[in-house]
Backbone as numpy.savetxt, mean C-alpha at the origin, in Angstrom:
# Nx Ny Nz CAx CAy CAz Cx Cy Cz
-12.84 -5.02 -2.55 -11.61 -4.24 -2.53 -11.07 -4.05 -3.94
-11.18 -5.06 -4.78 -10.62 -4.93 -6.13 -11.34 -3.84 -6.91
-12.65 -3.66 -6.70 -13.36 -2.58 -7.37 -12.84 -1.22 -6.92
-12.54 -1.10 -5.65 -12.01 0.15 -5.12 -10.63 0.44 -5.71
-9.78 -0.59 -5.80 -8.44 -0.38 -6.34 -8.49 -0.05 -7.83
-9.45 -0.57 -8.55 -9.53 -0.29 -9.98 -9.94 1.16 -10.25
-10.55 1.82 -9.29 -10.95 3.21 -9.44 -9.77 4.17 -9.29
-8.73 3.75 -8.58 -7.61 4.63 -8.29 -6.33 4.08 -8.89
-5.60 4.92 -9.54 -4.27 4.56 -10.02 -3.34 5.69 -9.61
-2.17 5.34 -9.17 -1.20 6.30 -8.68 -0.37 6.82 -9.86
-0.37 8.13 -10.08 0.42 8.73 -11.15 1.80 9.03 -10.62
2.76 8.18 -10.93 4.10 8.29 -10.40 4.88 9.47 -11.02
4.38 10.02 -12.10 5.09 11.15 -12.75 4.89 12.46 -11.99
3.91 12.50 -11.08 3.65 13.73 -10.33 3.95 13.56 -8.85
4.96 12.80 -8.53 5.31 12.52 -7.16 6.37 13.50 -6.66
6.15 14.03 -5.48 7.17 14.87 -4.85 7.34 14.41 -3.41
8.54 14.52 -2.93 8.85 14.06 -1.58 9.26 15.27 -0.75
8.73 15.35 0.46 9.06 16.47 1.32 9.38 15.97 2.72
9.62 16.89 3.62 9.87 16.51 5.00 8.85 17.23 5.88
8.87 16.91 7.16 7.89 17.51 8.07 8.05 19.02 8.17
9.24 19.55 7.95 9.45 20.98 8.04 8.73 21.72 6.92
8.59 21.08 5.76 7.98 21.75 4.62 6.51 21.42 4.45
5.97 20.47 5.22 4.57 20.11 5.09 3.72 20.97 6.00
2.45 20.95 5.70 1.49 21.70 6.51 1.40 21.10 7.90
1.42 21.92 8.91 1.36 21.46 10.30 0.06 20.73 10.61
-1.01 21.10 9.92 -2.29 20.42 10.14 -2.23 18.94 9.77
-1.52 18.66 8.66 -1.37 17.25 8.24 -0.63 16.45 9.29
0.43 17.03 9.80 1.22 16.34 10.84 0.38 16.10 12.08
-0.35 17.10 12.52 -1.20 16.95 13.69 -2.28 15.91 13.46
-2.84 15.87 12.26 -3.88 14.90 11.93 -3.35 13.47 12.09
-2.20 13.18 11.49 -1.68 11.82 11.56 -1.16 11.48 12.95
-0.66 12.43 13.69 -0.24 12.14 15.06 -1.42 11.89 15.98
-2.60 12.39 15.60 -3.80 12.15 16.40 -4.38 10.76 16.16
-3.95 10.09 15.09 -4.44 8.76 14.76 -3.65 7.69 15.54
-4.30 6.58 15.78 -3.63 5.49 16.48 -2.61 4.83 15.56
-1.72 4.05 16.16 -0.71 3.34 15.39 -1.36 2.42 14.37
-2.41 1.73 14.77 -3.13 0.80 13.88 -3.74 1.56 12.69
-4.36 2.71 12.94 -4.97 3.48 11.87 -3.91 3.99 10.87
-2.74 4.37 11.37 -1.67 4.81 10.49 -1.15 3.67 9.63
-1.00 2.48 10.22 -0.56 1.32 9.45 -1.58 0.93 8.38
-2.86 1.00 8.71 -3.90 0.70 7.72 -3.87 1.69 6.57
-3.63 2.96 6.86 -3.54 3.97 5.81 -2.33 3.73 4.92
-1.21 3.36 5.51 0.00 3.07 4.73 -0.25 1.86 3.82
-0.87 0.82 4.34 -1.15 -0.36 3.53 -2.09 -0.04 2.39
-3.10 0.77 2.66 -4.06 1.19 1.62 -3.33 1.95 0.50
-2.48 2.90 0.86 -1.74 3.66 -0.13 -0.77 2.78 -0.90
-0.17 1.81 -0.23 0.75 0.89 -0.90 0.01 0.02 -1.92
-1.21 -0.42 -1.59 -2.00 -1.20 -2.52 -2.37 -0.37 -3.75
-2.72 0.89 -3.54 -3.05 1.76 -4.67 -1.83 1.99 -5.53
-0.70 2.27 -4.93 0.50 2.58 -5.70 0.96 1.39 -6.54
0.96 0.18 -5.96 1.46 -0.97 -6.69 0.34 -1.74 -7.41
-0.92 -1.29 -7.25 -2.02 -1.83 -8.00 -2.30 -3.31 -7.79
-2.45 -3.74 -6.56 -2.78 -5.13 -6.32 -3.85 -5.24 -5.25
-4.51 -6.38 -5.26 -5.56 -6.67 -4.29 -5.08 -7.84 -3.45
-4.83 -7.66 -2.16 -4.28 -8.74 -1.34 -5.24 -9.93 -1.21
-6.52 -9.73 -1.50 -7.47 -10.84 -1.43 -7.31 -11.81 -2.59
-6.76 -11.34 -3.70 -6.63 -12.20 -4.87 -5.18 -12.52 -5.21
-4.23 -11.71 -4.76 -2.82 -11.96 -5.04 -2.27 -12.93 -4.02
-1.53 -13.90 -4.49 -0.92 -14.88 -3.60 0.47 -15.20 -4.06
1.21 -15.86 -3.21 2.54 -16.32 -3.59 2.41 -17.40 -4.63
3.33 -17.39 -5.57 3.32 -18.41 -6.60 3.69 -19.76 -5.99
2.93 -20.77 -6.34 3.21 -22.11 -5.85 3.86 -22.92 -6.96
4.70 -23.82 -6.59 5.30 -24.71 -7.58 5.47 -26.09 -6.98
5.47 -27.07 -7.83 5.61 -28.45 -7.40 6.84 -29.03 -8.08
7.48 -29.90 -7.38 8.63 -30.60 -7.93 8.38 -32.09 -7.85
8.53 -32.76 -8.99 8.31 -34.20 -9.03 9.64 -34.88 -8.75
9.64 -35.74 -7.77 10.85 -36.44 -7.38 10.56 -37.93 -7.50
11.40 -38.62 -8.24 11.26 -40.08 -8.39 11.99 -40.75 -7.24
11.29 -41.64 -6.59 11.92 -42.38 -5.48 12.42 -43.73 -5.98
13.38 -44.30 -5.31 13.94 -45.60 -5.70 13.10 -46.73 -5.18
């Protein structure tokens, strides 16, 4: 997956936001024909590309605290 993400970078300077009224009806029909799971997977894929991370290698930061006991 990391090789795939390194091939794509999202250019945020060319972003435009629209609504369903202004988008092509074919796009809307395409996504409505997909299952809920397929749509969620597509959203996650686009989110990974936009923020440039690989969920297989990125993890929450761990920290340890040393506590002296009596």
